[in-house]
C-alpha positions in Angstrom: 74.7 58.3 103.4 74.2 62.0 104.3 76.1 63.5 101.3 74.7 60.9 98.9 71.2 61.9 99.9 72.0 65.6 99.5 73.4 64.9 96.0 70.5 62.8 95.0 67.9 65.4 96.1 69.8 68.1 94.2 69.6 66.0 91.0 65.9 65.4 91.5 65.4 69.2 91.9 67.1 69.9 88.6 64.9 67.3 86.9 61.7 68.8 88.3 62.7 72.4 87.3 63.4 71.1 83.7 59.9 69.5 83.9 58.4 72.9 84.9 59.9 74.5 81.8 58.6 71.7 79.6 55.1 72.1 81.0 55.2 75.9 80.5 56.4 75.4 76.9 53.6 72.9 76.2 50.9 75.1 77.8 52.2 78.1 75.7 52.2 76.0 72.6 48.7 74.9 73.3 47.6 78.5 73.8 49.2 79.4 70.5 47.3 76.6 68.7 44.0 77.8 70.3 44.5 81.4 69.2 46.4 81.3 66.0 47.0 77.7 65.0 50.7 78.3 65.6 52.6 77.4 68.8 55.3 80.1 68.8 53.2 83.1 69.8 51.8 81.3 72.8 55.2 80.1 73.9 56.5 83.7 73.7 53.5 85.0 75.7 54.0 82.2 78.4 57.7 82.9 78.9 57.4 86.7 78.8 54.5 86.5 81.3 56.6 84.3 83.6 59.6 86.7 83.5 57.4 89.8 84.2 55.6 88.1 87.1 58.8 86.8 88.5 60.4 90.2 88.4 57.5 91.7 90.3 57.4 89.0 93.0 61.2 88.9 93.5 61.4 92.6 94.4 60.6 91.8 98.1 59.2 88.4 98.6 60.2 88.2 102.3 58.1 91.1 103.4 55.1 89.9 101.3 55.2 86.4 102.7 55.7 87.6 106.3 52.8 90.0 106.0 50.5 87.2 104.7 51.4 85.1 107.7 51.0 87.9 110.3 54.6 87.6 111.3 56.3 90.3 113.5 60.0 91.1 113.1 62.1 90.9 116.2 65.6 91.9 117.2 68.2 90.4 119.6 66.9 92.1 122.7 63.4 90.8 122.1 64.3 87.1 122.2 68.1 86.6 122.8 67.9 82.8 122.8 66.1 82.5 119.4 68.3 85.2 117.9 71.5 83.5 119.0 70.4 80.1 117.7 69.6 81.6 114.3 72.9 83.4 114.4 74.8 80.2 115.2 73.1 78.2 112.5 73.7 80.9 110.0 77.4 81.0 111.0 77.8 77.3 110.6 75.9 77.3 107.3 78.0 80.2 106.1 75.1 82.4 105.1 74.4 86.0 106.2 72.3 86.5 109.3 68.6 86.4 108.1 65.9 88.6 109.6 64.0 86.9 112.4 60.2 86.9 112.8 57.7 85.4 115.3 54.1 84.3 114.4 51.7 84.5 117.4 50.2 81.0 117.0 50.2 78.1 119.5 50.9 75.4 116.9 54.7 74.7 116.5 56.0 75.5 113.0 58.6 77.5 111.1 59.6 78.6 107.6 62.2 80.5 105.6 61.7 82.9 102.7 63.4 85.6 100.6 64.9 85.9 97.2 68.5 84.8 98.1 70.7 84.4 101.2 71.5 88.1 101.3 67.7 89.0 101.5 66.4 86.1 103.6 64.2 85.8 106.7 63.1 83.0 109.0 59.9 82.8 111.0 58.9 80.6 114.0 55.7 80.4 115.8 55.2 81.2 119.5 54.1 77.6 119.9 57.5 76.3 118.6 59.3 78.5 121.1 57.1 77.3 124.0 57.3 73.6 123.1 60.9 73.0 122.0 64.1 72.7 124.0 67.3 74.2 122.6 68.4 71.0 120.9 65.1 70.8 119.0 65.1 74.5 118.1 68.6 74.0 116.6 67.3 71.1 114.5 64.3 73.2 113.2 66.4 76.3 112.6 69.2 74.3 111.0 66.5 73.0 108.6 65.3 76.5 107.8 68.9 77.9 107.4 69.5 74.9 105.0 66.6 76.1 102.9 68.3 79.5 102.6 71.8 78.0 102.0 70.4 75.6 99.4 68.6 78.4 97.6 65.3 76.6 98.2 63.7 80.0 99.0 64.4 81.1 95.4 63.4 77.8 93.8 60.1 77.8 95.7 59.4 81.4 94.6 60.1 80.5 90.9 57.8 77.4 91.2 55.0 79.6 92.6 55.4 82.0 89.7 55.4 79.2 87.1 52.3 77.6 88.6 50.6 81.1 88.8 51.3 81.8 85.1 50.1 78.4 84.0 46.9 78.8 86.0 46.4 82.3 84.6 46.8 81.0 81.0 44.3 78.2 81.8 41.8 80.7 83.2 42.2 83.1 80.3 41.7 80.2 77.7 38.7 78.9 79.5 37.0 82.3 79.5 37.9 82.8 75.9 36.2 79.5 75.0 33.2 80.2 77.2 32.5 83.5 75.6 32.5 82.1 72.1 36.2 82.1 71.1 38.0 79.2 69.5 36.9 79.7 65.9 39.5 81.1 63.6 39.4 81.8 59.9 41.2 78.5 59.3 38.7 76.4 61.2 36.5 75.5 58.2 39.6 74.0 56.6 40.5 72.2 59.9 37.1 70.7 60.1 38.1 68.6 57.0 41.5 67.8 58.4 41.3 65.1 61.1 44.9 65.5 62.2 44.5 69.2 62.7 41.4 68.7 64.7 43.1 66.1 67.0 46.0 68.6 67.6 43.5 71.3 68.5 41.6 69.1 70.9 44.9 68.0 72.6 46.0 71.7 72.8 42.7 72.7 74.5 42.8 69.7 76.8 46.4 70.4 77.9 45.9 74.2 78.4 42.7 73.8 80.4 43.3 70.6 82.4 46.6 68.7 82.0 48.9 71.7 82.2 47.7 73.2 85.5 47.4 69.7 87.0 51.0 68.7 85.9 52.4 72.0 87.2 50.7 71.5 90.6 52.1 68.0 90.8 55.5 69.2 89.9 55.3 71.9 92.6 54.3 69.2 95.1 57.2 67.0 94.1 59.6 69.9 94.3 58.4 70.9 97.8 58.7 67.3 99.1 62.2 66.8 97.6 63.4 70.1 99.1 62.1 69.1 102.6 64.2 65.9 102.5 67.2 67.9 101.4 66.8 70.5 104.2 66.4 67.7 106.7 69.7 66.1 105.6 71.4 69.5 105.5 70.2 70.3 109.0 72.0 67.2 110.3 75.1 68.4 108.4 74.9 71.7 110.3 74.0 70.5 113.8 75.7 67.0 113.7 72.7 65.9 115.7 69.8 64.2 113.9 68.0 63.5 117.2 67.2 67.2 117.7 65.2 67.4 114.4 63.7 64.0 115.0 62.3 65.0 118.3 61.1 68.3 116.9 59.3 66.7 114.0 57.6 64.2 116.4 56.2 67.1 118.5 55.2 69.1 115.4 53.4 66.1 113.9 51.2 65.7 117.0 50.2 69.3 117.2 47.1 71.1 116.2 46.7 73.0 112.8 47.9 76.6 112.7 45.4 79.5 112.8 47.6 82.3 111.3 49.1 80.5 108.2 48.5 81.7 104.7 47.5 78.9 102.4 49.6 80.1 99.4 52.8 79.8 101.5 51.9 76.6 103.3 54.6 74.7 101.3 57.3 76.9 102.9 56.6 75.6 106.4 58.7 72.8 107.9 55.4 70.8 108.1 52.0 71.5 106.5 50.4 74.0 108.8 47.0 72.6 107.9 47.9 69.0 108.8 46.8 67.4 105.5 48.4 64.0 105.1 48.1 61.2 102.5 47.0 63.3 99.6 48.5 63.4 96.1 48.7 67.2 96.4 50.5 67.3 99.8 53.3 69.8 99.8 55.3 67.8 102.4 56.4 64.2 102.6 55.0 62.0 105.4 56.6 63.0 108.6 57.2 59.3 109.5 59.2 58.9 106.3 61.3 62.0 107.2 62.0 60.7 110.7 62.9 57.2 109.3 65.5 58.8 107.0 66.9 60.9 109.8 67.3 57.8 112.0 69.4 56.2 109.3 71.9 59.0 109.6 
């Protein structure tokens, strides 16, 4: 059951990443039709923009995300118990020891970030340390180490970049239309060509609305899928589903965080703002996660 779930979630992730590329291609093609009646220029712009943005973000994503969430780095002497649990989980998961951070917030939560296992970091809130026993901490940190081992930290960064580029293209196109763009030298000919007009309308609709919406939905689906995978992988590391089950139950009943950054909310083990039941939730329902864990 455990390894079947891990394999199934990995296949879903591959499908979602392919979907991201398709959405980016379609948005780029729509942009090309809007500016030059040809899709190729827009596709090139979309992919080049994604690569440049990704290169900038990936220089040091851990420091950026930790700063946004007001996290303070610690060392072994600052909190030996936390340090040793992270060290143990990293050893079992066969990944390098990540940097360790604490966020001064009474709500229990945690996340992992970085560009790869060699440049990774984990953060926990002070509320998590105060509320959890060792078994529960191992379950939570096993979950976060699994995000590192499974390269979720890289995948989530790529997803953020793709959504950001698509949103930028949408905003640029909407301003271009608002300020009187959208009329090319071939438009008079297109006015007499019903098919060309339909293609143009579809391109505008996709660039302005459907593309950004589809990308956001794909990002939500990716985040939810990776949470299920990290839950299953945590059980693989700890051999104890009850620790993570108990931790999730405590986290679910807690108050929203005060220090969390909204752009990185999808990285946390549970949504720090406690939104549930929405189509755009970054996390699957906690009850569903617990039910899956109990079956293990």
